[in-house]
Every structure is written in C-alpha cells, then in structure tokens.
TORLUM-570000 format. One record per residue (C-alpha): residue number from 0; residue in three letters; x, y, z. Coordinates in pm, 1 decimal. Example, Ala and Ser with C-alpha at 12.3 -4.5 7.8 and 13.67 -1.06 7.14 Angstrom:
BEGIN
(gukol 0, "ALA", (1230.0, -450.0, 780.0))
(gukol 1, "SER", (1367.0, -106.0, 714.0))
REM end
This chain:
BEGIN
(gukol 0, "MET", (8013.4, 11930.7, 11867.9))
(gukol 1, "GLY", (8381.3, 12000.1, 11935.5))
(gukol 2, "THR", (8659.8, 11750.6, 11885.5))
(gukol 3, "ASP", (8737.6, 11759.9, 12256.4))
(gukol 4, "GLN", (8395.6, 11619.4, 12344.7))
(gukol 5, "ALA", (8333.3, 11365.9, 12071.7))
(gukol 6, "ALA", (8453.4, 11019.0, 11979.4))
(gukol 7, "ARG", (8705.1, 10989.9, 12260.1))
(gukol 8, "ASN", (8605.4, 10629.0, 12321.2))
(gukol 9, "VAL", (8781.8, 10358.0, 12123.4))
(gukol 10, "VAL", (8684.7, 9990.3, 12144.1))
(gukol 11, "LEU", (8933.9, 9740.4, 11999.4))
(gukol 12, "VAL", (8817.5, 9397.0, 11876.4))
(gukol 13, "HIS", (9069.1, 9121.3, 11799.8))
(gukol 14, "GLY", (9030.6, 8843.5, 11546.1))
(gukol 15, "GLY", (9081.7, 8469.1, 11542.0))
(gukol 16, "TRP", (9374.9, 8277.1, 11692.4))
(gukol 17, "VAL", (9480.9, 8570.9, 11911.0))
(gukol 18, "ASP", (9354.1, 8755.7, 12217.9))
(gukol 19, "GLY", (9323.5, 9118.3, 12316.3))
(gukol 20, "SER", (9680.6, 9151.9, 12444.3))
(gukol 21, "GLY", (9804.7, 9209.8, 12090.6))
(gukol 22, "TRP", (9649.5, 9557.0, 12106.2))
(gukol 23, "GLN", (9890.9, 9680.4, 12374.3))
(gukol 24, "GLY", (10102.1, 9891.4, 12137.5))
(gukol 25, "VAL", (9794.2, 10059.1, 11987.4))
(gukol 26, "TYR", (9639.9, 10098.7, 12333.4))
(gukol 27, "ASN", (9950.7, 10270.0, 12472.1))
(gukol 28, "ILE", (9959.0, 10529.6, 12192.7))
(gukol 29, "LEU", (9586.7, 10606.5, 12202.4))
(gukol 30, "ALA", (9577.5, 10625.3, 12582.9))
(gukol 31, "LYS", (9869.2, 10869.2, 12576.8))
(gukol 32, "ASP", (9675.9, 11075.3, 12321.1))
(gukol 33, "GLY", (9383.9, 11103.6, 12564.3))
(gukol 34, "TYR", (9146.2, 10840.6, 12429.4))
(gukol 35, "ASN", (8945.4, 10614.7, 12656.1))
(gukol 36, "VAL", (9043.2, 10275.6, 12515.4))
(gukol 37, "SER", (8873.4, 9943.8, 12589.3))
(gukol 38, "VAL", (8981.5, 9602.1, 12461.6))
(gukol 39, "VAL", (8722.2, 9331.9, 12398.1))
(gukol 40, "GLN", (8820.4, 8974.5, 12481.0))
(gukol 41, "ASN", (8623.7, 8775.5, 12225.0))
(gukol 42, "PRO", (8553.9, 8415.6, 12323.7))
(gukol 43, "THR", (8578.3, 8339.9, 11945.1))
(gukol 44, "VAL", (8338.7, 8048.2, 11982.7))
(gukol 45, "SER", (8057.6, 8203.4, 11776.2))
(gukol 46, "LEU", (8002.0, 8529.3, 11590.3))
(gukol 47, "GLU", (7687.0, 8586.1, 11795.2))
(gukol 48, "GLY", (7880.1, 8547.2, 12120.8))
(gukol 49, "ASP", (8159.5, 8777.3, 12008.6))
(gukol 50, "ALA", (7912.2, 9044.3, 11894.9))
(gukol 51, "ALA", (7743.8, 9019.1, 12236.0))
(gukol 52, "ALA", (8079.3, 9054.6, 12416.4))
(gukol 53, "THR", (8153.6, 9361.7, 12206.0))
(gukol 54, "ARG", (7812.7, 9519.5, 12273.3))
(gukol 55, "GLN", (7869.4, 9476.4, 12646.9))
(gukol 56, "VAL", (8184.8, 9686.5, 12624.1))
(gukol 57, "ILE", (8015.3, 9947.6, 12403.2))
(gukol 58, "ASP", (7723.1, 9968.5, 12647.1))
(gukol 59, "VAL", (7940.6, 10109.1, 12926.8))
(gukol 60, "GLN", (8107.1, 10381.5, 12718.0))
(gukol 61, "ASP", (8009.4, 10738.0, 12806.3))
(gukol 62, "GLY", (7972.0, 10872.5, 12454.3))
(gukol 63, "PRO", (8039.1, 10810.2, 12084.3))
(gukol 64, "VAL", (8258.7, 10510.5, 12005.1))
(gukol 65, "VAL", (8510.8, 10436.9, 11732.2))
(gukol 66, "LEU", (8480.9, 10059.4, 11691.0))
(gukol 67, "VAL", (8793.6, 9890.4, 11555.3))
(gukol 68, "GLY", (8826.8, 9534.2, 11425.7))
(gukol 69, "HIS", (9121.2, 9329.7, 11303.3))
(gukol 70, "SER", (9077.3, 9029.9, 11071.2))
(gukol 71, "TYR", (8776.5, 8824.9, 11194.2))
(gukol 72, "GLY", (8715.2, 9115.9, 11431.9))
(gukol 73, "GLY", (8592.6, 9298.4, 11122.0))
(gukol 74, "ALA", (8300.3, 9056.6, 11104.1))
(gukol 75, "VAL", (8236.5, 9117.1, 11473.6))
(gukol 76, "ILE", (8226.1, 9497.0, 11436.7))
(gukol 77, "THR", (8011.4, 9463.0, 11124.2))
(gukol 78, "GLU", (7753.5, 9279.1, 11335.8))
(gukol 79, "ALA", (7792.5, 9476.6, 11662.3))
(gukol 80, "GLY", (7849.8, 9815.9, 11502.5))
(gukol 81, "ASN", (7480.4, 9895.2, 11467.6))
(gukol 82, "HIS", (7488.3, 9984.2, 11837.9))
(gukol 83, "PRO", (7363.8, 10344.2, 11869.9))
(gukol 84, "LYS", (7682.8, 10459.0, 12043.0))
(gukol 85, "VAL", (7903.8, 10352.8, 11751.3))
(gukol 86, "ALA", (7997.0, 10657.4, 11543.8))
(gukol 87, "ALA", (8263.6, 10505.9, 11317.7))
(gukol 88, "LEU", (8408.1, 10171.0, 11214.3))
(gukol 89, "VAL", (8776.5, 10101.4, 11149.8))
(gukol 90, "TYR", (8878.1, 9782.6, 10969.7))
(gukol 91, "LEU", (9239.7, 9664.1, 10990.0))
(gukol 92, "ALA", (9324.7, 9392.0, 10734.7))
(gukol 93, "ALA", (8975.3, 9278.4, 10823.0))
(gukol 94, "PHE", (8671.1, 9101.9, 10689.8))
(gukol 95, "ALA", (8378.5, 9331.3, 10611.6))
(gukol 96, "PRO", (8096.9, 9089.0, 10528.9))
(gukol 97, "ASP", (7763.0, 9191.1, 10382.9))
(gukol 98, "ARG", (7422.1, 9062.8, 10493.1))
(gukol 99, "ASN", (7411.9, 8681.6, 10509.9))
(gukol 100, "GLU", (7786.7, 8657.0, 10443.8))
(gukol 101, "SER", (8038.4, 8497.4, 10680.3))
(gukol 102, "VAL", (8415.3, 8469.8, 10692.1))
(gukol 103, "ASN", (8372.2, 8126.0, 10537.3))
(gukol 104, "THR", (8181.3, 8258.6, 10237.2))
(gukol 105, "LEU", (8436.1, 8536.6, 10186.9))
(gukol 106, "ILE", (8731.9, 8296.2, 10179.0))
(gukol 107, "ALA", (8559.1, 8026.5, 9973.0))
(gukol 108, "ASN", (8717.2, 8131.8, 9641.0))
(gukol 109, "PRO", (9066.3, 8274.1, 9694.9))
(gukol 110, "PRO", (9224.3, 8470.8, 9408.5))
(gukol 111, "PRO", (9459.0, 8264.6, 9188.1))
(gukol 112, "GLY", (9808.5, 8263.1, 9331.3))
(gukol 113, "ALA", (9700.5, 8399.0, 9669.6))
(gukol 114, "ALA", (9876.0, 8272.3, 9979.9))
(gukol 115, "VAL", (9670.8, 8004.3, 10153.1))
(gukol 116, "PRO", (9642.9, 8040.7, 10533.2))
(gukol 117, "PRO", (9788.3, 7732.6, 10707.5))
(gukol 118, "ILE", (9461.1, 7634.4, 10877.6))
(gukol 119, "LEU", (9463.4, 7278.1, 11008.5))
(gukol 120, "PRO", (9152.1, 7059.4, 10975.3))
(gukol 121, "PRO", (8889.4, 7138.9, 11241.4))
(gukol 122, "LYS", (8911.6, 6943.9, 11564.3))
(gukol 123, "ASP", (8631.5, 6937.4, 11823.8))
(gukol 124, "GLY", (8468.9, 7235.8, 11651.7))
(gukol 125, "PHE", (8777.5, 7457.0, 11654.7))
(gukol 126, "LEU", (9041.2, 7568.4, 11404.9))
(gukol 127, "VAL", (9410.5, 7630.8, 11469.4))
(gukol 128, "LEU", (9695.2, 7744.3, 11247.1))
(gukol 129, "ASP", (9997.6, 7527.8, 11180.0))
(gukol 130, "ARG", (10230.9, 7646.8, 11455.1))
(gukol 131, "ALA", (10544.6, 7627.6, 11239.5))
(gukol 132, "LYS", (10385.1, 7834.2, 10961.2))
(gukol 133, "PHE", (10206.1, 8083.7, 11188.1))
(gukol 134, "PRO", (10491.7, 8340.0, 11207.4))
(gukol 135, "SER", (10544.8, 8374.4, 10831.2))
(gukol 136, "SER", (10173.4, 8362.8, 10742.9))
(gukol 137, "PHE", (10022.4, 8573.2, 11022.2))
(gukol 138, "ALA", (10304.3, 8788.3, 11156.5))
(gukol 139, "GLY", (10575.5, 8819.9, 10893.5))
(gukol 140, "ASP", (10696.9, 9161.8, 11010.1))
(gukol 141, "VAL", (10671.3, 9096.1, 11384.2))
(gukol 142, "PRO", (11001.2, 9020.3, 11566.5))
(gukol 143, "ALA", (11066.8, 8645.0, 11544.9))
(gukol 144, "GLU", (11047.8, 8575.4, 11918.0))
(gukol 145, "GLN", (10719.5, 8761.8, 11948.1))
(gukol 146, "ALA", (10571.8, 8590.1, 11641.1))
(gukol 147, "GLU", (10671.8, 8251.4, 11780.8))
(gukol 148, "PHE", (10503.7, 8336.7, 12110.4))
(gukol 149, "MET", (10188.2, 8435.0, 11922.1))
(gukol 150, "ALA", (10199.6, 8095.3, 11750.4))
(gukol 151, "ALA", (10253.4, 7910.8, 12078.1))
(gukol 152, "SER", (9973.1, 8099.5, 12256.0))
(gukol 153, "GLN", (9716.6, 8096.6, 11976.0))
(gukol 154, "VAL", (9352.2, 8069.6, 12075.8))
(gukol 155, "PRO", (9151.2, 7798.2, 11895.5))
(gukol 156, "TRP", (8896.2, 7967.5, 11669.7))
(gukol 157, "GLY", (8542.8, 7830.2, 11669.5))
(gukol 158, "VAL", (8402.4, 7687.4, 11348.9))
(gukol 159, "ASP", (8076.2, 7864.5, 11438.6))
(gukol 160, "ALA", (8260.8, 8197.4, 11452.5))
(gukol 161, "ALA", (8403.0, 8150.0, 11103.1))
(gukol 162, "GLY", (8062.5, 8036.9, 10981.1))
(gukol 163, "GLY", (7852.0, 8300.0, 11156.1))
(gukol 164, "SER", (7666.4, 8518.9, 10907.8))
(gukol 165, "ILE", (7591.0, 8889.5, 10934.2))
(gukol 166, "THR", (7232.7, 8999.0, 10994.6))
(gukol 167, "GLU", (7264.4, 9372.0, 10921.8))
(gukol 168, "PRO", (7606.6, 9511.1, 10819.0))
(gukol 169, "ALA", (7689.5, 9824.2, 11016.4))
(gukol 170, "TRP", (7903.5, 9967.0, 10735.9))
(gukol 171, "ARG", (7588.5, 10030.9, 10536.4))
(gukol 172, "THR", (7484.9, 10303.9, 10781.2))
(gukol 173, "LYS", (7808.2, 10401.0, 10963.7))
(gukol 174, "PRO", (8117.1, 10572.8, 10817.6))
(gukol 175, "SER", (8414.2, 10340.5, 10789.3))
(gukol 176, "TRP", (8790.1, 10345.2, 10746.6))
(gukol 177, "TYR", (8999.5, 10055.5, 10620.6))
(gukol 178, "MET", (9371.2, 9977.7, 10644.7))
(gukol 179, "ILE", (9491.6, 9740.7, 10373.9))
(gukol 180, "ALA", (9803.0, 9543.3, 10469.1))
(gukol 181, "THR", (9984.3, 9507.8, 10138.3))
(gukol 182, "GLU", (10200.5, 9213.1, 10250.7))
(gukol 183, "ASP", (9912.5, 9017.4, 10406.3))
(gukol 184, "ARG", (9941.3, 8638.8, 10367.1))
(gukol 185, "MET", (9615.6, 8557.3, 10547.7))
(gukol 186, "ILE", (9358.2, 8780.8, 10373.6))
(gukol 187, "PRO", (9474.4, 8854.4, 10017.2))
(gukol 188, "PRO", (9516.6, 9230.4, 9956.3))
(gukol 189, "PRO", (9286.1, 9215.0, 9648.9))
(gukol 190, "ALA", (9011.3, 9081.3, 9877.0))
(gukol 191, "GLN", (9078.0, 9366.8, 10120.5))
(gukol 192, "HIS", (9049.9, 9615.0, 9831.9))
(gukol 193, "ALA", (8719.2, 9463.5, 9721.7))
(gukol 194, "MET", (8565.6, 9462.4, 10069.5))
(gukol 195, "SER", (8676.8, 9817.2, 10151.4))
(gukol 196, "GLU", (8547.8, 9945.3, 9817.7))
(gukol 197, "ARG", (8211.8, 9775.4, 9867.6))
(gukol 198, "ALA", (8181.9, 9925.9, 10215.4))
(gukol 199, "GLY", (8264.4, 10272.4, 10084.9))
(gukol 200, "SER", (8549.4, 10297.8, 10333.9))
(gukol 201, "ARG", (8820.7, 10560.8, 10337.1))
(gukol 202, "VAL", (9125.1, 10349.2, 10259.5))
(gukol 203, "VAL", (9491.1, 10365.6, 10353.8))
(gukol 204, "GLU", (9750.0, 10113.5, 10241.3))
(gukol 205, "VAL", (10039.4, 10017.1, 10467.4))
(gukol 206, "ALA", (10323.1, 9779.6, 10382.9))
(gukol 207, "GLY", (10286.0, 9520.1, 10653.4))
(gukol 208, "SER", (10177.9, 9168.6, 10747.3))
(gukol 209, "HIS", (9838.2, 9048.4, 10861.5))
(gukol 210, "ALA", (9944.5, 9135.4, 11218.2))
(gukol 211, "ILE", (9967.1, 9502.2, 11122.8))
(gukol 212, "TYR", (9806.9, 9606.4, 11451.6))
(gukol 213, "VAL", (10102.0, 9447.9, 11634.6))
(gukol 214, "SER", (10383.6, 9546.8, 11399.7))
(gukol 215, "GLN", (10274.3, 9901.9, 11313.1))
(gukol 216, "PRO", (10077.1, 10038.5, 11608.4))
(gukol 217, "ALA", (10160.3, 10401.8, 11525.3))
(gukol 218, "ALA", (10005.4, 10377.8, 11178.0))
(gukol 219, "VAL", (9700.5, 10203.8, 11323.1))
(gukol 220, "ALA", (9660.7, 10466.1, 11598.2))
(gukol 221, "THR", (9687.5, 10743.1, 11338.5))
(gukol 222, "LEU", (9403.8, 10596.4, 11131.6))
(gukol 223, "ILE", (9186.0, 10553.7, 11441.1))
(gukol 224, "GLY", (9255.9, 10915.4, 11532.7))
(gukol 225, "GLN", (9153.4, 11026.6, 11184.6))
(gukol 226, "ALA", (8824.7, 10840.5, 11217.9))
(gukol 227, "ALA", (8762.3, 10991.2, 11561.3))
(gukol 228, "SER", (8834.4, 11342.8, 11436.6))
(gukol 229, "ALA", (8616.9, 11305.3, 11126.6))
(gukol 230, "VAL", (8322.9, 11185.2, 11333.0))
(gukol 231, "ALA", (8373.5, 11461.4, 11589.9))
(gukol 232, "THR", (8383.3, 11740.7, 11334.4))
(gukol 233, "GLY", (8124.2, 11585.7, 11104.4))
REM end
C-alpha cells in the first residue's frame, strides 16, 4: 500500500470547554498538505454521545483514518477508535484511559505540586472553568486576546462526559502517537508521560500549554503526518 493511497483521512476531536473551531490552524496545514480533514463537533454532554458523534464522522470517510484527540478528546478517541476504519490514534496533551477508567478517575489523585485546573463546582450537570483563570491555565501560550475569547466562549462540559468510562480502549489494538505539552497546567506532564507510556505510544515532547493544538499547529500537523505515513508504509 503506497503512501499516496493510505491514511489520507484525518478526523480531529476536541476536548472539554472548547469547540471544533480551535482546530483551524491544524486543519489549514493538513488540508494544504493534501489530507482530507474532518472536525468533529462533540456535544460534550456524555462520553457515549461524543463517541457516537465521532463514529458518524469516521463512517463517511473513504479509507483509513488517523483519529486525533485533544485533552478529553483523548477519552473520546479511546472509545471510538475501535472503528474498523481507524488506522492510528494521535493524542495531544490528552487523556488515554484504560478499560473502566474515566477522566474523573484519572484526575482523582493529582501529583503533589501539580497545577490544579480552575474548575468551578458543577451547575445543572455541567462544569465550567473560572473565566479569569482560563487563559493562564488552559491557553498560556496563546495570544492574550484569543485566550480571552476562548474563555468567554467556553462550552459547558457535561459531568457525564467527565465521568464516562471506557469500555474497550482502542490504544490496546491500534498504534498510537502522543504529544506531551511540557508546560501544561491542566493535565500534569507526569500524568501525560504515564498515560503515553502505558499506551505504548510514540512520544514527542513540545514546550507548550494545554492548548498546544491552537498555539503550535505546525508541530501538531507534523506529528499527525508522521502517524499517517507510518500507517501507510506499515
């Protein structure tokens, strides 16, 4: 199977508190490079619903898919990535839960001294981040105006999404890549190391915030391209 025919489809899955528009920089680079890129708009009400939304997008692809998840989107691709069209998984500062794990179980015991995400108490079944602390915690290397807009436009994240547990983790049967954001103040880098090691991912480290997919789209696109090429030639 030649590289020209394989893994030209990329499906991008966002995490909590944001929507798919944050992928525009990554989308632009990959589209210019000839990939067929689709962006999932997760409802982020439940893990089950987000996995279903992701499978719907994968269903209509015309060949092998590189499935990419940021943050909570990592849990989504872990659940939806067993789809037969998925050839590779790419995690970006993302959760990679195992069977019966959820985001909640993974964040239950943060490492000593780790930054604590500014999550406000749940209201009506949804979680939001403290708007004033959002830029420094979530998007520390994103231009200030853009980070403030992200804070102002944040999407409430369903408690059932954070609590949704994985049935069968796709990383156990699919090759995976993982980008660790070394300046992440949402998911501690040691936790990212542990999850990527457990998943057997090929790891790259990039100095950047949790919003690495927004702030460093070129690095993200490069890693996705590496995954696509490895699957095509392998």
